[in-house]
C-alpha positions in Angstrom: -2.5 90.3 -95.8 1.0 88.7 -96.4 3.6 89.0 -93.7 7.3 88.5 -93.4 8.6 85.0 -94.0 8.9 83.2 -90.6 11.8 81.2 -92.0 14.0 84.1 -93.0 16.7 82.9 -90.5 17.1 79.9 -92.8 18.0 82.0 -95.8 21.6 81.1 -96.9 23.8 82.9 -99.5 25.8 81.1 -102.2 29.1 82.8 -102.6 31.1 83.1 -105.9 34.7 81.6 -105.7 36.2 85.0 -106.3 33.9 86.7 -103.8 30.5 88.2 -104.0 27.1 86.7 -103.8 25.8 84.2 -106.4 22.3 83.6 -105.0 20.2 82.6 -102.0 18.3 79.6 -101.0 16.5 78.3 -97.9 18.6 75.7 -96.2 16.8 72.6 -95.0 19.6 71.5 -92.6 19.4 74.8 -90.9 15.9 73.8 -89.8 17.6 71.4 -87.4 14.7 69.0 -87.7 15.6 65.3 -88.0 12.3 64.6 -89.8 13.4 66.7 -92.8 16.5 64.5 -93.3 14.3 61.4 -93.7 12.1 62.9 -96.5 12.4 61.7 -100.0 14.2 64.0 -102.4 11.1 65.1 -104.2 9.3 66.0 -101.0 12.4 68.0 -99.9 12.0 70.1 -103.0 8.3 70.7 -102.2 9.3 71.6 -98.6 12.0 74.1 -99.7 9.4 75.7 -102.1 6.8 76.0 -99.2 9.4 77.5 -97.0 10.5 80.0 -99.7 6.9 81.0 -100.3 5.7 81.0 -96.7 4.0 84.4 -96.1 1.4 83.2 -93.5 -1.3 84.1 -96.0 -1.3 81.7 -98.9 1.3 79.4 -97.5 1.3 79.2 -93.7 3.8 77.9 -91.2 1.4 75.1 -90.4 1.5 74.0 -94.1 5.3 73.6 -93.8 4.8 71.5 -90.7 2.3 69.2 -92.6 4.9 68.6 -95.3 7.6 67.7 -92.8 5.2 65.3 -91.0 
């Protein structure tokens, strides 16, 4: 059974210039993991997708760690 995303603390809001929320994304710099900074751009996209879909059922926290490694 799916559970709450363990990376929900990394969810960041995009704000409109006039105020209000434009959208949300999972911020890789908020992971504070220097390994993520060294990844190629294409792998960072896969990492963000894994974090976004992490439910500890289909995508587990260990899967995210494997991508970072």
